[in-house]
C-alpha positions in Angstrom: -16.4 -2.9 10.0 -13.6 -0.9 8.3 -13.6 0.0 4.6 -10.1 0.0 3.1 -9.1 1.8 0.0 -5.8 1.2 -2.0 -5.0 3.4 -5.0 -1.3 4.1 -4.7 -0.5 2.1 -7.9 -2.4 0.8 -10.9 -4.3 -1.6 -8.6 -7.7 -0.1 -7.8 -8.4 -2.1 -4.6 -11.2 -2.0 -2.0 -11.8 -4.3 0.9 -13.9 -4.6 4.1 -12.4 -5.8 7.3 -14.4 -7.2 10.2 -12.5 -7.1 13.5 -9.2 -7.4 11.7 -10.3 -10.2 9.3 -10.7 -9.8 5.6 -14.4 -10.0 4.8 -14.5 -9.0 1.1 -12.1 -7.7 -1.6 -12.7 -6.1 -5.0 -9.8 -5.0 -7.2 -8.7 -4.3 -10.7 -5.2 -5.7 -10.8 -4.4 -4.3 -14.2 -1.5 -2.4 -15.7 -3.5 0.8 -16.3 -5.1 3.2 -13.9 -8.8 2.8 -13.5 -9.4 4.5 -10.2 -11.5 7.4 -11.6 -13.9 5.0 -13.3 -14.0 2.1 -10.8 -13.2 3.2 -7.3 -16.7 4.5 -6.3 -18.3 1.6 -8.2 -16.2 -0.9 -6.3 -17.1 0.8 -2.9 -20.8 0.7 -3.8 -20.7 -3.0 -5.0 -18.7 -4.4 -2.1 -21.1 -2.9 0.4 -24.2 -4.2 -1.4 -22.7 -7.6 -2.1 -22.1 -8.1 1.6 -25.4 -6.7 2.8 -23.9 -3.6 4.4 -25.1 -0.1 4.6 -22.6 2.7 4.7 -23.9 3.7 8.1 -22.7 0.3 9.5 -19.0 1.2 8.9 -16.9 2.0 11.9 -14.1 3.8 10.0 -12.5 4.3 6.6 -8.8 3.4 6.0 -6.8 4.7 3.0 -3.4 3.8 1.7 -1.3 7.0 2.4 1.6 6.5 0.0 4.1 6.9 -1.4 2.9 6.1 -4.9 1.2 7.6 -7.9 0.3 11.3 -7.3 -3.0 11.0 -9.1 -3.9 7.6 -7.7 -3.3 8.8 -4.1 -5.3 11.9 -4.6 -8.3 9.9 -5.9 -8.2 7.4 -3.0 -7.8 10.1 -0.3 -10.5 12.2 -1.8 -12.9 9.3 -1.8 -12.0 8.3 1.8 -12.4 11.9 3.0 -15.8 12.2 1.3 -17.1 9.1 3.0 -15.7 10.2 6.4 -17.3 13.6 6.1 -20.7 12.3 4.9 -20.9 9.5 7.5 -19.0 11.2 10.4 -16.4 8.4 10.5 -12.8 8.4 11.6 -10.1 8.2 8.9 -7.1 5.8 9.2 -3.9 6.2 7.1 -2.0 3.0 6.3 1.6 3.0 5.0 1.5 1.7 1.4 4.9 0.0 1.5 4.2 -2.0 4.7 1.0 -3.5 3.1 3.2 -4.6 0.2 5.8 -6.1 2.5 3.0 -8.1 4.3 2.5 -10.1 1.1 5.9 -11.7 1.7 6.2 -14.6 4.2 9.9 -14.7 5.1 10.6 -18.3 6.1 14.1 -17.5 7.6 15.8 -14.6 9.2 16.3 -11.8 6.6 14.8 -8.7 5.2 11.8 -7.6 3.0 12.3 -4.6 0.8 9.3 -3.4 -1.2 10.1 -1.4 -4.4 7.5 0.8 -6.0 8.4 2.0 -9.5 9.1 5.7 -9.9 10.6 7.4 -12.9 13.6 6.0 -14.8 15.8 3.9 -12.4 14.2 5.3 -9.3 12.0 3.5 -6.8 10.2 4.3 -3.6 11.3 1.9 -0.9 11.7 1.1 2.8 13.0 -2.0 4.6 11.6 -4.5 7.1 13.0 -7.5 8.9 11.2 -10.8 8.9 8.9 -9.6 11.8 7.9 -6.6 9.6 9.7 -4.1 11.8 11.1 -1.3 9.8 14.9 -1.3 9.4 15.3 1.9 7.3 13.0 4.8 6.6 11.0 5.4 3.4 13.0 7.0 0.7 13.4 7.5 -3.0 16.3 5.4 -4.2 18.1 5.6 -7.6 19.0 2.0 -8.2 22.5 0.8 -8.9 24.1 -2.6 -8.7 25.2 -1.8 -5.2 21.8 -0.7 -3.8 20.9 -2.4 -0.5 24.3 -4.1 -0.3 24.4 -3.7 3.4 21.4 -6.0 3.7 22.3 -8.4 0.9 25.7 -9.1 2.3 24.3 -10.4 5.6 21.1 -12.2 5.0 18.4 -13.2 2.5 16.4 -10.3 1.1 13.1 -10.5 -0.6 12.2 -7.7 -3.1 8.6 -7.2 -4.0 6.6 -4.6 -6.0 6.4 -2.8 -9.3 10.1 -1.8 -9.2 11.4 -5.3 -8.9 12.2 -5.8 -12.6 14.4 -2.8 -12.7 16.5 -4.0 -9.9 16.6 -7.7 -10.9 18.3 -6.6 -14.2 21.2 -5.1 -12.4 21.4 -7.0 -9.1 23.4 -10.3 -9.3 23.6 -11.0 -5.6 22.8 -14.6 -4.6 21.0 -13.5 -1.4 18.3 -11.6 -3.5 14.9 -13.1 -4.2 12.6 -11.2 -6.6 8.9 -11.4 -6.3 7.3 -10.0 -9.5 3.8 -9.1 -10.5 2.7 -7.9 -7.0 1.2 -4.5 -6.1 -0.2 -3.1 -2.9 -3.7 -4.4 -2.1 -6.4 -3.5 0.3 -6.4 -7.1 1.5 -3.3 -6.4 3.6 -4.7 -3.1 4.9 -7.3 -4.8 7.0 -5.1 -6.0 9.9 -3.1 -2.7 10.0 -6.3 -0.6 9.9 -7.8 -2.7 12.8 -4.7 -2.2 14.9 -4.8 1.6 14.4 -8.6 1.6 15.0 -8.1 -0.1 18.4 -5.4 2.4 19.4 -7.5 5.3 18.0 -4.7 6.4 15.7 -6.8 8.5 13.4 -5.8 11.3 11.1 -7.5 14.7 10.7 -10.1 14.3 7.9 -9.8 18.0 7.0 -6.0 18.3 6.9 -4.7 14.9 6.0 -2.6 14.8 2.8 -1.1 11.7 1.1 2.6 11.0 1.6 3.9 11.8 -1.9 7.6 11.6 -0.9 8.4 13.7 -4.0 6.8 16.7 -5.6 4.5 16.1 -8.6 6.1 16.5 -12.0 3.9 17.0 -15.0 5.1 15.3 -18.2 
């Protein structure tokens, strides 16, 4: 049993995976941040609703970023607290890959998740149709020529909170835009199980979220 926590965007999402299969999911898929109010409540509820005690968990997985600075801090702090209290291993799951897993690419092509950052900037990485990474995670300032090396050669599916920004300036016929989707703890389950079996854990004391960019107060 692995508890998965996703707070990198406005979606406050918690799931439980049992041997790599999604057992239960609770999330607040809204446009405003509710992590501080709902995350611990969701964790408590999802365990009770499935007849589980915290001591029955085998590990805790957390979405490591990139994403919202505050959201990531809240999720990682909650995950660390549970790991310390229950003496459980901590698993870090890449946020953008869980977003890419929501896309089922029917033909050969690419999947490029876009998480909204400030102004015309997004956090992004790229995957092929087998979910193998084709370029590293980066902060990208969007222009009409962004991702042209992929769009010229194959179909590309864009997904995430940054999609609307790019759809407004990208006119390429190979682009498909999947709107209204955010990272979810549902897609964390399989990745967390894979890391658990390979014992790919992170240090509970020293692990920090992958912010990609420094925090800027506004």
